[in-house]
C-alpha positions as CSV (number, residue, x, y, z in Angstrom):
1,M,0.3,-0.3,0.1
2,N,1.1,3.4,-0.7
3,G,0.5,6.0,2.1
4,T,0.8,9.9,2.3
5,L,2.3,11.5,5.2
6,S,1.8,14.4,7.1
7,F,2.7,15.5,10.6
8,P,2.2,18.2,12.9
9,T,4.8,20.5,14.2
10,A,6.3,17.9,16.9
11,I,7.8,14.9,14.8
12,D,7.8,11.5,16.5
13,S,10.2,9.6,14.1
14,R,9.3,6.1,16.2
15,S,5.5,6.7,16.1
16,T,5.7,7.2,12.0
17,R,8.0,4.2,11.7
18,A,5.2,2.1,13.6
19,I,2.3,3.0,11.8
20,G,4.6,2.3,8.4
21,E,5.3,-1.3,9.8
22,L,1.4,-1.7,10.5
23,I,0.5,-0.4,6.7
24,T,2.8,-2.5,5.0
25,N,2.5,-5.7,6.8
26,A,-1.1,-5.7,7.2
27,Q,-1.6,-7.5,4.0
28,K,1.0,-9.9,4.1
29,V,0.0,-10.9,8.0
30,L,-3.6,-11.8,6.8
31,E,-2.5,-13.9,3.7
32,T,-0.8,-16.3,5.9
33,Q,-3.5,-16.2,8.9
34,G,-6.6,-15.6,6.8
35,P,-9.8,-13.6,6.9
36,T,-12.2,-14.0,9.8
37,A,-15.0,-11.2,8.9
38,Q,-18.0,-11.3,11.4
39,P,-20.5,-8.7,11.7
40,P,-19.9,-6.6,14.3
41,R,-21.9,-6.2,17.5
42,S,-22.5,-3.5,20.3
43,G,-21.0,-4.2,23.8
44,R,-17.7,-6.3,24.2
45,S,-17.5,-8.5,21.1
46,R,-15.4,-9.9,18.8
47,V,-15.0,-7.5,15.8
48,Y,-13.6,-9.2,12.7
49,A,-10.8,-11.5,14.2
50,E,-10.5,-13.7,16.7
51,P,-8.9,-11.3,19.6
52,M,-11.3,-9.4,21.9
53,T,-12.1,-6.0,21.0
54,T,-13.9,-3.5,23.4
55,S,-16.4,-2.0,21.8
56,Q,-18.4,1.1,23.8
57,D,-20.3,4.2,23.5
58,V,-18.7,7.8,24.3
59,T,-20.9,10.7,25.0
60,A,-19.9,13.5,23.1
61,R,-19.6,17.3,24.8
62,D,-22.7,18.0,22.9
63,G,-25.0,14.9,24.0
64,R,-24.2,12.6,20.9
65,T,-23.6,8.8,21.1
66,V,-19.8,8.1,19.6
67,R,-19.2,4.2,18.8
68,V,-15.7,3.6,20.0
69,H,-14.0,0.3,19.4
70,D,-10.4,-0.1,21.2
71,T,-7.9,-3.4,21.3
72,A,-6.5,-1.9,24.9
73,D,-7.2,-5.4,26.6
74,D,-6.0,-7.5,23.9
75,L,-2.2,-6.3,24.5
76,A,0.5,-8.3,26.4
77,G,1.9,-5.1,28.1
78,P,2.2,-1.2,27.8
79,A,1.1,0.1,23.8
80,R,3.9,0.7,22.1
81,L,1.8,3.6,20.5
82,T,-1.7,3.9,20.0
83,V,-3.0,4.7,16.5
84,L,-6.8,6.0,15.9
85,W,-8.4,4.3,12.5
86,H,-10.4,6.9,10.5
87,H,-12.6,4.6,8.6
88,G,-13.6,4.8,5.0
89,S,-17.1,5.5,3.1
90,P,-19.4,3.7,4.1
91,Q,-18.1,1.6,6.9
92,T,-19.4,1.1,10.4
93,G,-16.1,2.2,12.3
94,S,-15.4,-1.8,13.4
95,I,-11.6,-2.5,13.6
96,L,-10.9,-4.7,10.2
97,A,-9.0,-7.9,10.8
98,P,-5.9,-6.8,8.5
99,L,-5.4,-3.9,10.9
100,L,-6.0,-5.9,14.3
101,A,-3.6,-8.9,12.9
102,S,-0.7,-6.1,12.3
103,A,-1.0,-4.2,14.9
104,L,-1.5,-6.7,18.2
105,P,2.2,-8.3,17.5
106,R,3.6,-4.7,17.4
107,G,2.3,-4.2,20.5
108,I,-0.1,-1.5,18.9
109,R,-3.0,0.1,20.7
110,L,-5.8,0.7,17.8
111,L,-8.9,2.6,18.1
112,S,-11.7,3.3,15.9
113,Y,-15.0,5.0,15.7
114,G,-17.9,5.6,14.1
115,R,-18.3,9.0,12.5
116,P,-21.7,10.6,12.8
117,D,-24.6,8.4,11.8
118,Y,-22.5,5.6,11.5
119,G,-21.8,2.4,13.3
120,G,-23.8,3.3,16.0
121,S,-23.0,7.0,16.5
122,T,-25.4,9.3,16.2
123,A,-26.0,11.8,13.4
124,R,-24.9,15.3,13.5
125,P,-26.3,17.5,11.1
126,G,-24.4,20.1,9.4
127,R,-21.0,18.8,10.4
128,T,-17.8,19.2,8.3
129,V,-14.4,17.5,8.1
130,G,-12.9,19.3,10.8
131,S,-15.7,18.3,13.2
132,A,-14.1,15.1,13.9
133,A,-11.2,16.7,15.9
134,D,-14.4,17.7,18.3
135,D,-15.0,13.6,18.3
136,V,-11.6,12.4,18.8
137,R,-11.0,14.8,21.5
138,D,-13.9,13.8,23.6
139,I,-12.7,10.1,22.7
140,T,-9.0,10.3,24.0
141,D,-10.5,12.2,27.2
142,A,-13.2,9.6,27.9
143,L,-10.2,6.8,27.4
144,G,-7.2,8.6,29.3
145,V,-5.3,9.1,26.0
146,D,-2.7,12.0,26.2
147,E,-0.9,11.4,22.7
148,L,-1.4,9.2,19.1
149,A,-1.1,9.1,15.6
150,M,-4.1,9.5,13.3
151,M,-4.4,6.7,10.3
152,G,-7.3,7.2,7.6
153,A,-8.4,5.4,4.4
154,S,-10.4,6.6,1.6
155,G,-13.1,9.0,3.1
156,G,-11.3,8.9,6.5
157,G,-7.9,10.2,5.2
158,P,-9.3,13.8,5.4
159,H,-11.0,13.4,9.2
160,A,-7.0,12.0,10.1
161,L,-5.2,15.0,8.5
162,A,-7.9,17.4,10.0
163,C,-7.2,15.7,13.5
164,A,-3.5,16.1,13.0
165,A,-4.0,20.2,11.9
166,L,-6.9,21.1,14.8
167,L,-5.1,18.6,17.6
168,P,-1.5,19.6,17.5
169,D,-1.2,18.9,21.3
170,R,-2.4,15.2,20.9
171,V,-1.7,13.9,17.3
172,R,2.1,13.2,16.9
173,A,1.6,12.1,13.2
174,A,-1.1,11.1,10.6
175,V,-1.1,8.7,7.5
176,T,-3.5,8.4,4.9
177,I,-4.0,5.7,2.4
178,A,-5.9,6.6,-1.0
179,G,-7.1,9.7,1.0
180,I,-9.8,12.3,-1.0
181,A,-8.0,15.6,-2.3
182,P,-9.8,19.1,-1.4
183,F,-13.0,19.3,-3.6
184,D,-11.9,23.0,-4.5
185,A,-8.2,22.4,-5.2
186,A,-6.9,24.8,-8.0
187,G,-6.4,22.5,-11.5
188,L,-7.8,19.4,-10.1
189,D,-10.6,17.1,-12.1
190,W,-12.1,16.0,-8.8
191,Y,-14.2,13.1,-10.5
192,A,-11.2,12.2,-13.2
193,G,-10.6,8.2,-13.2
194,M,-13.8,7.6,-11.3
195,A,-15.5,4.4,-12.1
196,D,-18.9,5.4,-11.3
197,A,-19.2,9.0,-9.8
198,A,-22.6,9.6,-10.2
199,A,-23.2,9.0,-6.2
200,V,-20.7,11.8,-5.2
201,R,-21.9,13.9,-7.9
202,A,-25.6,13.8,-6.5
203,A,-24.3,14.4,-2.9
204,A,-22.3,17.5,-4.2
205,S,-24.9,19.1,-6.3
206,G,-27.8,18.5,-3.5
207,G,-26.6,17.0,-0.6
208,R,-27.9,14.4,2.0
209,E,-31.1,14.4,0.7
210,A,-29.9,14.3,-3.1
211,R,-27.8,11.0,-2.2
212,A,-30.1,9.1,-0.5
213,R,-32.7,9.7,-3.6
214,F,-29.9,8.6,-5.9
215,E,-29.2,5.4,-3.7
216,E,-33.0,4.6,-4.2
217,T,-32.5,3.7,-7.4
218,A,-28.7,3.1,-8.3
219,E,-27.4,0.1,-9.1
220,F,-23.8,-1.5,-8.4
221,E,-21.3,-0.7,-11.0
222,P,-18.8,-3.8,-11.5
223,A,-16.3,-1.3,-13.0
224,S,-15.9,0.6,-9.9
225,F,-13.7,-2.3,-8.8
226,N,-10.5,-3.8,-10.6
227,D,-9.2,-7.6,-10.6
228,G,-6.7,-6.6,-7.9
229,D,-9.6,-4.8,-5.8
230,Y,-12.0,-8.1,-6.3
231,A,-9.1,-10.4,-5.2
232,A,-8.4,-8.8,-1.9
233,L,-12.4,-8.2,-1.2
234,A,-12.6,-12.0,-1.5
235,G,-9.5,-13.0,0.6
236,P,-7.3,-10.6,3.0
237,W,-9.7,-7.8,2.9
238,A,-12.6,-9.9,3.1
239,A,-13.7,-8.0,6.3
240,L,-13.9,-4.9,4.5
241,G,-16.4,-6.1,1.8
242,A,-18.6,-7.5,4.8
243,D,-18.4,-4.1,6.6
244,V,-19.2,-2.0,3.8
245,G,-22.4,-4.4,3.5
246,I,-23.3,-4.1,7.1
247,A,-23.1,0.0,7.0
248,S,-25.1,0.0,3.6
249,A,-27.7,-2.3,4.7
250,D,-28.1,-0.1,8.2
251,G,-28.2,3.5,5.9
252,A,-25.2,5.2,7.1
253,A,-25.3,8.8,6.2
254,G,-27.5,8.6,3.7
255,T,-26.1,6.0,1.8
256,R,-28.7,3.4,2.2
257,R,-28.4,0.6,-0.9
258,P,-31.5,-1.0,-2.2
259,R,-31.5,-4.8,-1.6
260,R,-30.7,-5.8,-5.1
261,R,-27.9,-3.4,-5.2
262,R,-26.4,-4.9,-2.0
263,R,-27.0,-8.5,-3.3
264,R,-25.0,-7.6,-6.7
265,F,-21.9,-6.2,-4.3
266,H,-21.8,-9.0,-2.2
267,Q,-22.1,-11.3,-5.2
268,A,-19.5,-9.4,-6.9
269,V,-16.6,-9.5,-4.2
270,G,-17.7,-13.1,-3.4
271,L,-19.4,-12.6,0.3
272,R,-22.7,-13.8,1.3
273,R,-25.7,-11.5,2.0
274,R,-26.3,-11.5,5.6
275,R,-28.8,-9.3,7.7
276,S,-27.7,-6.1,9.8
277,A,-26.2,-7.0,13.0
278,R,-26.9,-3.5,13.8
279,P,-30.7,-2.8,14.9
280,D,-29.2,-0.4,17.8
281,A,-27.5,1.7,15.2
282,R,-30.6,2.0,13.2
283,R,-32.4,3.2,16.7
284,A,-29.4,5.7,17.5
285,R,-30.2,7.5,14.3
286,R,-33.8,8.4,15.1
C-alpha cells in the first residue's frame, strides 16, 4: 500500500515508523492467517478477528453518542503506540482484521469509531471534516489517551489530517491511504478516473437528500473495482467488504442501498448477503 505522510509540528520518528510497519505488514499478515470476517456487535464483542475488541459508547460534549472500538485489552503490555483509525465510507468504524492482526504483534493499540450516523454513532447534521477533531478529543478524554497518531483510508483520510491539524497537542503523526483531495483544489478534475462518480456528484450538487434519492434507484457498477480489488475483497480484506455491506444495510449517512444493489455487490466480491447486525445503530439515528 502507498500512503501520504503528514505531520504536525512535533514529529516523532518512532511513531511514524510504527505506523509504517502497520501499513506495510497488514496484508502480508492476513495472507498467512486468513480473514475472519464477522459482523460487528455492540458491547464487548469479537469484531472481525479472534482477539477480543472492546466496543463502548462515548458521550460527546454535545450529548451525541459515539461508538468507539478499542484493542487495549488485547495487548500483553503497555502500548508501544496508540493509533486511531478513521474508516472509509460507508463503513461502521469497527476495527478490520488486517489492521488488528498487524497491530497487536507490534504492541500497537488501535482505536476506531463510527463517524456521525455510522455504526451506532448518532448523526451530527451540518458537520464538517474538521468536526472529527471534536469527537476525537472527546474519545481520547474518555479513554485517558494523551497522545496518539491518526491513520485514515479513503473517506477517512481527510478526517485523519484534520485531526492532526486541529489537535497538535495530542496528535504526533498522521497517515492517509488513498485519501480524498480537497474538492475545490486548484487545477484538479475531482471526478477524473472515477469508474462510478454518479453518487458523489449527486451529493455534491444536492447534499444528503439528493444522495439518498440517488441510492433508491442506483445499481452497483462492477467497474468500480479492478481485478486486484476483487481478489483482496474475496481474500485478505474480506472484512472490508462485509463491513461495507453492513453499513449500507443500516443506511449510514444517507447511503442506504436497495437490497438488490447490496446483493449484487456481495455477489461481486464473493460475500454472502447477511442480515444487518446493528439494529441499535438504526435506533440511534432516529
